[in-house]
Every structure is written in C-alpha cells, then in structure tokens.
C-alpha positions in Angstrom: 18.8 -1.6 -10.1 17.2 -4.3 -12.3 15.5 -3.0 -15.4 11.8 -3.8 -14.9 9.2 -3.1 -17.5 6.5 -0.9 -16.0 4.0 -3.7 -16.8 5.9 -5.9 -14.4 5.2 -3.4 -11.6 1.9 -1.9 -12.4 -1.3 -3.7 -13.3 -4.0 -1.2 -14.2 -6.7 -4.0 -14.1 -6.1 -4.9 -10.5 -6.4 -2.6 -7.4 -2.9 -1.7 -6.2 -1.0 1.0 -4.3 2.0 2.7 -5.8 4.6 5.2 -4.7 5.3 7.6 -7.6 8.1 10.1 -7.9 8.5 12.8 -10.6 11.7 14.9 -10.8 12.6 18.0 -12.8 15.1 17.6 -15.6 18.7 18.6 -14.9 17.8 19.1 -11.2 15.9 22.3 -12.1 13.8 23.9 -9.4 10.1 23.4 -9.9 9.4 25.3 -6.8 11.3 27.1 -4.0 14.3 29.3 -4.4 16.5 28.6 -7.4 20.1 29.0 -6.2 21.3 29.8 -9.7 18.9 32.6 -10.6 17.7 33.7 -7.2 14.1 33.4 -8.4 11.4 32.0 -6.2 8.9 29.6 -7.7 7.0 28.5 -4.6 3.7 29.3 -6.3 4.1 26.2 -8.5 3.6 24.0 -5.6 0.0 25.3 -5.5 -0.3 24.5 -9.2 0.5 20.8 -8.5 -1.7 20.5 -5.5 -4.6 22.1 -7.3 -4.2 19.8 -10.3 -3.8 16.8 -8.1 -7.1 17.7 -6.3 -8.8 18.1 -9.6 -7.7 14.7 -10.9 -8.8 13.0 -7.7 -12.3 14.0 -8.6 -12.0 12.7 -12.2 -9.9 9.5 -12.2 -10.6 6.2 -10.5 -7.7 6.8 -8.0 -7.5 7.2 -4.3 -4.9 9.8 -3.3 -3.4 8.3 -0.1 -0.5 10.8 0.3 1.6 13.4 -1.4 4.5 15.7 -0.8 5.7 18.5 -3.1 9.3 19.7 -2.7 11.5 22.1 -4.6 12.5 19.9 -7.6 10.4 16.8 -7.3 7.2 15.4 -5.8 6.0 12.2 -4.2 2.6 10.6 -4.6 1.0 7.5 -2.9 -1.8 6.4 -5.2 -4.3 3.5 -5.3 -5.8 2.7 -8.6 -9.5 1.7 -8.5 -10.5 -0.2 -11.7 -13.4 -1.6 -9.7 -14.7 2.0 -9.2 -14.2 2.8 -12.9 -16.1 -0.4 -13.8 -19.1 0.8 -11.7 -19.5 4.1 -13.6 -22.2 4.4 -16.2 -21.2 5.2 -19.8 -22.5 8.7 -19.3 -20.3 9.1 -16.1 -17.2 8.1 -18.1 -18.0 10.5 -20.8 -18.6 13.4 -18.4 -15.4 12.7 -16.5 -13.3 12.5 -19.7 -14.9 15.8 -20.9 -13.8 17.4 -17.6 -10.3 16.2 -18.2 -10.2 17.4 -21.8 -12.9 20.1 -22.1 -13.6 21.7 -25.4 -15.1 24.8 -23.6 -14.5 26.4 -20.3 -16.6 28.7 -18.0 -15.5 32.2 -17.1 -13.7 30.9 -14.0 -11.6 28.5 -16.1 -13.3 25.3 -15.0 -14.5 22.8 -17.6 -18.0 23.7 -18.9 -20.7 21.1 -19.0 -20.8 19.2 -22.3 -23.6 20.0 -24.7 -26.3 17.3 -25.2 -25.0 16.8 -28.8 -21.4 16.4 -27.5 -22.5 13.9 -24.9 -24.5 12.0 -27.4 -21.6 11.8 -29.8 -19.3 10.3 -27.1 -22.0 7.8 -26.0 -22.6 6.7 -29.6 -19.2 5.0 -29.7 -19.0 2.1 -27.1 -15.3 1.3 -28.0 -14.4 4.9 -27.3 -16.1 4.8 -23.9 -14.4 1.5 -23.1 -11.0 2.9 -23.9 -11.6 6.0 -21.8 -12.9 3.9 -18.9 -9.5 2.1 -18.9 -7.6 5.3 -19.2 -9.4 6.8 -16.2 -8.0 3.8 -14.1 -4.5 3.9 -15.6 -1.6 5.1 -13.5 0.3 6.2 -16.6 -2.6 8.4 -17.8 -3.0 9.8 -14.3 0.6 10.9 -14.1 0.5 12.1 -17.7 -2.5 14.3 -16.9 -0.8 15.7 -13.9 2.7 16.4 -15.3 2.0 17.6 -18.8 -0.1 20.7 -17.9 2.3 21.7 -15.1 5.3 21.4 -17.6 3.5 23.5 -20.2 2.5 26.1 -17.7 6.0 26.3 -16.2 7.7 26.5 -19.6 5.4 29.3 -20.6 6.2 31.2 -17.5 9.9 30.6 -18.0 9.6 31.3 -21.8 11.4 28.0 -22.4 10.8 24.9 -24.4 11.7 21.2 -24.1 11.4 18.8 -21.2 10.5 20.0 -17.8 10.4 16.6 -16.0 13.3 14.1 -16.5 12.2 11.0 -18.3 9.0 9.3 -17.0 7.9 9.1 -13.4 9.3 6.4 -11.2 7.0 3.9 -9.4 7.2 1.4 -6.7 4.5 -1.2 -5.9 3.5 -1.2 -2.2 2.3 -4.7 -1.7 0.8 -4.6 1.8 -0.1 -2.4 4.7 3.4 -2.5 6.2 4.8 -1.0 3.0 2.0 1.5 2.7 2.5 2.7 6.3 6.3 3.1 5.9 5.9 4.8 2.6 3.2 7.2 3.8 5.3 8.3 6.8 8.4 8.7 4.6 6.5 10.8 2.1 4.8 13.0 4.8 8.1 13.6 6.5 10.0 14.6 3.3 9.9 18.3 4.1 11.2 17.7 7.6 14.0 15.5 6.3 14.8 18.3 3.8 14.8 20.9 6.6 11.9 22.8 5.0 9.7 22.4 8.1 10.1 21.3 11.7 6.8 19.5 12.4 4.1 17.8 10.2 1.6 20.6 11.0 4.0 23.1 9.4 4.9 20.9 6.4 2.8 22.6 3.8 2.0 20.8 0.5 1.8 17.3 2.2 -1.2 15.1 2.9 -0.4 15.3 6.6 -0.6 19.1 6.6 -4.0 19.0 4.8 -5.4 16.4 7.3 -4.2 18.3 10.3 -5.6 21.6 8.9 -9.0 19.9 8.3 -9.1 18.5 11.8 -8.3 22.0 13.3 -10.9 23.6 11.1 -13.6 21.1 12.2 -12.6 21.4 15.9 -12.6 25.2 15.8 -16.2 25.3 14.6 -17.9 22.0 15.3 -21.3 21.7 13.6 -24.3 20.7 15.8 -25.8 18.3 13.2 -23.7 15.0 12.8 -24.6 15.0 9.1 -23.1 18.5 8.8 -20.0 17.3 10.7 -19.4 14.7 7.9 -19.8 17.4 5.2 -17.7 19.9 7.0 -14.7 17.5 6.9 -14.8 17.9 3.1 -13.9 21.6 3.2 -10.2 20.8 3.0 -9.2 17.2 2.7 -12.3 15.6 1.1 -10.2 14.8 -2.0 -7.8 12.7 0.1 -8.5 9.1 1.0 -9.4 8.7 4.7 -6.7 6.9 6.7 -8.7 4.3 8.6 -9.7 1.2 6.7 -11.3 -2.2 7.4 -12.5 -2.7 11.0 -11.0 0.5 12.3 -13.6 3.0 13.4 -13.7 5.8 10.8 -13.2 9.2 12.3 -16.3 11.4 11.7 -14.2 14.5 11.7 -12.3 13.4 8.6 -14.5 11.0 6.8 -17.7 11.8 4.9 -20.5 9.5 5.6 -21.5 9.5 2.0 -19.4 9.3 -1.2 -17.5 12.5 -1.8 -17.6 13.9 -5.4 -14.0 15.0 -4.7 -12.5 11.5 -4.6 -13.0 8.1 -6.1 -14.2 6.4 -2.9 -14.3 6.6 0.9 -12.1 3.5 1.4 -9.2 4.0 3.8 -5.8 2.4 3.6 -4.4 1.7 7.1 -5.5 -0.4 10.1 -5.4 2.6 12.4 -7.2 5.8 13.1 -6.0 9.2 11.8 -5.1 10.2 15.4 -2.9 7.1 15.7 -1.2 7.8 12.3 -0.5 11.4 13.1 0.9 10.6 16.6 3.3 8.0 15.0 4.2 10.6 12.3 4.8 13.3 14.8 7.0 11.2 17.0 9.0 9.9 14.0 9.4 13.5 12.7 10.7 14.7 16.1 13.4 12.0 16.1 14.5 13.1 12.7 14.7 16.7 13.8 16.5 15.9 17.0 19.1 13.8 15.2 18.9 10.8 17.5 16.8 7.7 17.7 14.8 7.4 20.9 12.9 4.2 21.7 9.4 3.8 20.4 6.9 4.9 23.2 4.9 2.1 24.7 1.6 3.4 23.4 3.0 3.6 19.8 4.8 0.3 19.7 1.5 -1.7 19.3 0.7 0.2 16.1 3.9 -1.2 14.5 3.4 -4.6 16.1 0.0 -4.9 14.5 1.7 -4.6 11.1 4.7 -6.8 12.1 7.1 -3.9 11.6 10.4 -4.1 13.4 10.1 -1.2 15.8 13.9 -1.2 16.5 14.5 -0.5 12.8 11.6 1.9 12.3 13.7 5.1 12.1 16.3 3.5 9.7 13.4 2.4 7.5 12.0 5.9 7.3 15.3 7.7 6.9 16.7 5.4 4.3 13.4 4.4 2.6 14.4 5.9 -0.8 17.7 3.9 -0.8 16.6 0.6 0.8 13.8 -0.4 -1.6 13.5 -0.6 -5.3 10.5 -1.5 -7.5 8.4 -3.3 -5.0 8.0 -3.0 -1.2 6.4 -5.1 1.5 6.7 -8.3 3.5 8.5 -11.2 1.9 5.3 -13.1 1.3 3.7 -10.1 -0.4 6.7 -9.7 -2.7 6.6 -13.4 -3.6 2.9 -13.1 -4.4 3.5 -10.1 -6.6 6.4 -11.7 -8.4 4.3 -14.8 -9.1 1.5 -12.8 -10.4 3.8 -11.0 -12.8 5.5 -14.2 -14.0 8.8 -13.5 -12.1 10.7 -15.6 -9.7 11.5 -12.7 -7.3 11.9 -9.0 -6.9 15.0 -7.3 -5.6 14.8 -6.4 -1.9 13.8 -9.6 -0.3 16.7 -9.4 2.2 15.8 -5.8 3.1 12.1 -6.8 3.5 12.9 -9.6 5.8 15.1 -7.3 7.9 12.6 -4.5 8.2 9.2 -6.2 8.1 10.1 -9.6 9.5 
C-alpha cells in the first residue's frame, strides 16, 4: 500500500466523506468474549456508541454509519466545515466546553459554563478560531472518541499503555457510489463476522438504530405531523438521514427542523431509507446463504442510478476491505481528488473501473 500522508487524503477545510477504522492493539478484544481470558467485555460497545452519539451533537460532523465489533470499529463520517463556519463564537465556546468540561452535573454530563468562563473564552478570538477548526477536524473527532474509551478500558483492566494500535485508518469516499458500497459494507460487518443473521439483529450498527427507530415510530404513530418528526429523534436523531438531494425525505426518520443531536439534517444517498434497507437486507441474506443470487428487478435500478456494476455487487461488498485503499469512487472522482491533492493518481483505478464502471 502506498504511504500517503493523511493530508493527502483528508482535507478538513472541504466537505468530504471518510471511512475510518480503529483497531485494538495486539488484536486485543475491546468488546465481546476474549478467548484468552474468557472475560466478556460487551458492555464496552455501549461506551463507544454513547460517546459517538455525544460527539455527533458537539462536532461539525454528520455520522452516516457505524459498526462496533469485538476488536475494532468502523465509522462513515462527513466533515462539515461549512456548518462550523456558521456557528457564532459563543456556540463554538459552548461546544468546546461540553467536550472538555471543567465541571460536571450530578448525572455526569457537562455542566453549563459560568458567565465568567464563557467571557474568558470569548475574549480570545484566536482561541475561538482554533477551536472552530478543531470541531471540524477528523483527527480531533477520532481523538475525542478513542482517548476516553482507551482510558476507561485501561482503568477497568488495571492496565497502562496503548489500547488502540497506532492511529485510525481512513479512506476518502469520493462520490455516492463509494458511499453506498461502504455504508452497506459497514452495516453488514456483524453479519459477515457471524455475529448476527439479519440487519435488524445487528446491534451496534447504524442500520440497527434506523430500523429500531422505524419500528418505534410505527408502533406508536403520533397524530400530529410535527410530533411525528420529533418522535423520530428518540433513537436515531444523532445519525444523518439517508435520503439526500431530490429524494423525498422520510418523515418517520427525518426531523423537519434541525436536530440538536447532529450537525445537520443533510442526507447522503440518492435513495430513501426503505430502498437502502431493502438493498441491505437482500445483500445480507446472500452473505448468510453463501451464494450469490441475481439482483432482484426492483433493486437493480437503485444500483443502476449510481452506475454500480450489479453483477459485481456482492464481490464489492464481501471484499471491500481488500479491494480498496486510501480513496474509493468512480475513476473520474479519484482523478479529481488526486488533482486537488497535487497527485497524478491514487491506487485503485483499475478496481474502480471494474466495480463502478
């Protein structure tokens, strides 16, 4: 694999989508059953998801997808420097204080800053500008996620030293084709690892949270449409909605007004949540069956809209982690990214042409 500087992949000043992976050092078990000690650490999955949900309400990032497994986790994130730029100085100061509180309430949550503390932060424009950049930085997001988890796990294990191996790994997802393939790959990780048999049983994934939120809303549908939008936030309001652009947003899963639990209400795929979940479910069943059936007629147009080779769809999902390197997308998208970073090309053009056309 070519040795790319992270700056050649990630540009914090430009909106971009990234697939990030963080793995425990020496193949240690972050969660699940440790085969060496027999100890179960499943409760740590909840630590990560809770922290991820907290950061979604602080940073200028849209959380598009996630999957937490035994010794590593996957994230699909979109940085939003445009959102961070729209915040007032006071909003930046309050968000940073929530990230690094000097005081906490009885329930452990960050206390509100005192007027004097807020005034001290606002008195330094350079400090505010630096924190605004950090709140839209992928490195700072991952640091703020991993460090508390590592400290907490080390304290529980009565150990010291590294908990995660090196830094996180990242891949740039350059267009919607790459985002779709990566999202399905991430959501199906527990199924590929034989930890679950269907998306609705794949706990600690974005798909599980979206499906649970849909079931919750359908089970007790509010009468008032405004209440329907608010009710969708009871479970997955911190996740980005799926539908983007001209696709009709699903009122069951998308709040009509901005959610305080996430950076924005912007979606990320040219399809509805129902279409995405149907494609995800069909793909997951083929993985569990162990054979590759043909794409159903009503699902094929979803892939056709994104110019994805439907005949190679299953190979793409099953081998996603091995087929692609630092950047993923159509050849034209990879070329544009390389040019913007001062490079001639990125590895994977041949694979991209084969999979995405």
